NUMARVEX-818990 format. One record per residue (C-alpha): x, z, y. Coordinates in steps of 0.05 Angstrom, whole numbers, plus 5000, padded with zeros to 4 digits. Example, Ala and Ser with C-alpha at 12.3 -4.5 7.8 and 13.67 -1.06 7.14 Angstrom:
524651564910/527351434979/
END
This chain:
500050005000/502849815069/500550155132/500349515173/501549475247/494249335262/492350015235/498350395259/501650065319/507450565322/509750385252/513749835284/517349295246/520949025307/527549305332/525149225405/519249685392/523750215362/528450145421/522650275469/520850915432/527651205449/525851385521/521751955550/517651435587/514951185521/512851895501/509152015566/505951325572/503551325500/501552065499/494051925508/494051365456/498151775407/494052405417/487252055413/489551715348/491852385320/485252705340/481252155306/485352235243/484752985247/477152945255/477152525192/481653025157/477253605181/470853285156/474153145089/476853855085/470054135103/466953705049/472053954998/470554675015/463054535011/463854214942/468054784915/463755354943/457355004922/459554934849/464455514839/461856024890/465856464936/469756784879/471856114849/473955864918/477656514930/481756404866/483855714891/485755994958/489856534924/493956004887/495155614951/497056264987/502256414932/505055714942/505555835017/509556465006/514556074965/514855525017/517056025069/523656065031/524955305033/521655035096/525755425147/529954805163/524054315168/523654315244/531054125247/529053445221/525153335286/530153655332/536253265306/532252675280/529852505350/537052565376/539552095321/533751615333/535251585407/542551445391/542150965332/534750795319/535651125251/534651825223/538551735158/543852275167/538752795189/533952615134/538952655078/542653265105/536253665107/533953375040/540353655008/538954345039/531754305015/533754114944/538554704940/533155174966/527954914918/532655014859/534355724879/527055934891/524955634824/530755974788/528856654818/521356574805/521457124752/523057624808/518157414862/512157134824/509857744783/508958214843/505757654884/501057494827/499158224823/497558264897/493557614896/490357764828/492957124796/492856984722/499456844685/496956134672/496855974746/504555994751/505555244740/499955064788/503355494841/510255184828/507654474827/503854554892/509854914923/514854364906/510453764924/508154064989/515254245010/517453514999/511353255035/512853695096/519953415097/517152705100/512252905155/517853205198/521852565187/516052145213/516052575276/523652495282/522751735282/517151805334/511751555287/506352075299/500551615283/503351455215/503752195201/496652325224/493951745182/497451985120/494952695129/487952405130/489452005067/491752645034/485052975050/481252365027/484652384959/482953124952/475653014969/475152394924/478152784866/473553374876/467452924883/469152564818/470053224782/463553484809/459852854790/462552894719/461153644715/468453794702/470154174766/474154804750/479255184793/484954874752/482454164761/481154294835/488454514842/490853884809/487253504864/490953924916/497553754882/496453004870/494152854941/500453074979/504652724926/501152064940/501752155016/509152335009/510851684973/507051275025/510851635079/517651485046/515550745043/514150745118/520851085133/524850605090/528150235149/530150885182/532951275123/535950745077/541950585122/549350725124/550951385156/556251935160/555352675169/560752995212/562753715219/559853775289/552853565265/553154055207/555254615254/549554455302/544654405244/546755085217/546855425285/539955155300/536955315232/539856005215/535156385263/529356005232/530656315164/528657015185/523456685231/520256345171/520656975128/517357425178/513056875209/509056845145/507057565157/503857385224/499356835196/493056745156/496356695088/498757415090/491657585109/489657315040/494257825008/491358405048/484058185037/485358124962/488658814961/483759205004/477258824991/475758314935/476757594913/469557464936/471357715006/477557265005/473056664991/468456855049/474256975096/477556325076/471555935103/473056245171/480556105166/479155385144/474855245205/479655595250/485455205220/481754555234/480854765306/488154965312/490154265290/488454005360/493954385396/498454325336/497853565341/500053605414/506054015390/508153425346/508452995409/511453505456/517553675415/520252965414/518552905488/522253545507/528253345464/528452675499/527953005568/533753465550/537852845531/536052555599/537553215634/530653205667/528453925671/523953835732/518653465692/518554015640/517954565693/512254195728/508554155662/509054915653/506955075724/500454695727/498654295665/499554825612/495455385645/489854885659/489754665587/489855395565/483555555604/479954925579/482055065507/479255765513/472655455535/472654985475/474355545425/468856005453/463655445450/465655295377/465356035359/458356085388/455855475349/459155685284/456456395290/449456115275/451455495235/455755815180/450056205147/445655595151/450755135118/454155595067/448556105057/447356825079/453057045033/457856775085/454957135145/461157575151/465356945161/461756805227/464157435263/471157355233/471456635257/469456845328/475457305332/480056805299/478056275349/479556765405/486456825374/487156075372/485556055447/490956575458/496056165417/495155545461/501055655510/505755735451/503255125412/502554685474/508954895508/513355495489/514755325416/516654595426/520854755487/524455315450/526354835395/528254275444/533354725478/535754995410/533755705430/531055845361/532956585366/526956655412/522356405357/525556895310/524557495356/517357295370/515857215296/518857895279/514658255331/508357855312/509358005238/510158755252/503858725293/499858345241/501958785182/500859435219/494059205245/491958965176/493459635146/489659995201/483759525212/481759215145/479859865109/475460065169/472759405196/473358925137/474158185150/473358215225/478958725227/483458235191/481657695241/483258155299/490058315269/491657575269/489357495341/493758075362/499857765328/498657115366/498457495432/504957855418/508457205400/506056845462/508257425507/515057455475/516256705481/513956695554/518357275576/524657045539/524056335564/523056595635/529357025631/533856575589/531855875611/528456005679/521955705654/516155865700/510656305671/505856105726/498756345708/499256165634/498256885611/492557005660/488956395632/488656755564/484357315593/477257025586/477956845512/481757495495/476457925529/470757535496/473757625426/475458355437/468458525460/465358205398/470258585354/468459245387/460959165394/458758565354/454458335413/454857575418/451057485483/455057985524/461457675496/459356995521/457457285589/464357605595/467756945582/463456555632/464657065687/472157115678/473156365668/469156205730/473156705772/479756395749/477155685762/475855875835/482256285843/486855755814/483155125835/489354815867/493454865804/487654645761/486754035805/494053845795/493553955720/487253545712/490053015758/496052925713/491752865651/487152375686/493151955707/495451925635/488551715610/488051165662/494750905639/498150985707/505351215714/504251915687/511751995679/512551945755/506652405766/509852945723/
END
């Protein structure tokens, strides 16, 4: 199968097209087109993911779905130990692409590191799998499903990062949608033939990323199958950049939703895990929108660093980012309000608890926006990965402590609030360190978080939906009036990009 240029224009076959992608002007001019394409593909992926969850929960129930989530959660724990160098493929891949129009040396250097890590983790599985299986209540027979999903997903992530390194975001987005399509098609076929079981469902979740990975390698063939040499300087830069990401990856897991699965399984039940996973799935789909922007911003910031153009970056953080933060908070709150009533209607009254948990999780997603839309990609672009490490450590401590304190007392909504708190700590840490170490303006980015944070906190404390909404409207309106000048600049830049004018000059 070939992803032809009519479907994916950035999968260029012409050297001139690749040459154009080497400048920051290309990133900025094509940002609307790239982002809209990614959103379209993500909407398709989201619908397919939603359909997959609906099929599984409808035929296996919350407990059956919880068992599948537990296997995937175990795989994610293992991936923490091998994916800590994945972002380096983007960081140094973009550098190499700008220099040579290839990413061969970065691709194969990181592939070698990944292969060694995969071998070590597999060899030591007898030490880490039994306690993990005990916490997640996995059966001994699930070991091979965990290991297969772990290995295939790790390789697929490597290919995805390589596509970003070659500035081919639309190819990546399309293949992610293909992955979800294969999963849904497999589950639908199993359901139609009355053969859907947790084990067969997991096989779908393993086969789909494998298929997408091979398609991705085919699209990368002209960029990775080339003569290259790896010098000592590159290896030193690669190691210096990646080493802080090892502890970052290890502790970063403990500030995310997958560790929540461990705590929910331990303190509550597999049934509760299935219910909570519906909330995390929907929240994860929503988080893909800022995450997609992150895939575009990291190559842009790396390119700007190569061009020594810090003023454009700083202007983005002064006006554009806080405006987007406020608007994203509005979108998350609106989605939370709709989902609060829609989830029980779609999944049944059994999943009512997921509605409140999702509300708080979406408030956390609103809080995470400055990091995903700015701080994280900028930190990696300037190779200040130690900031990510420190933020992850503090966020992990927050999440673990809050889970221990809140889940026994508040249940699923307590787990969601622990996640939101960890996001807040990470954003604050990144903002302050970048301000001190890199001179990056904070502007009113942190103030823009207030409406969504207050809205989610009020619902957590009182459970009152209507007052929570009123709090958001009042605070967001006040900020819109107070910061109207900055908002006008931010919206003006976005409008300029959408019109196709010289957004690079505007920024």
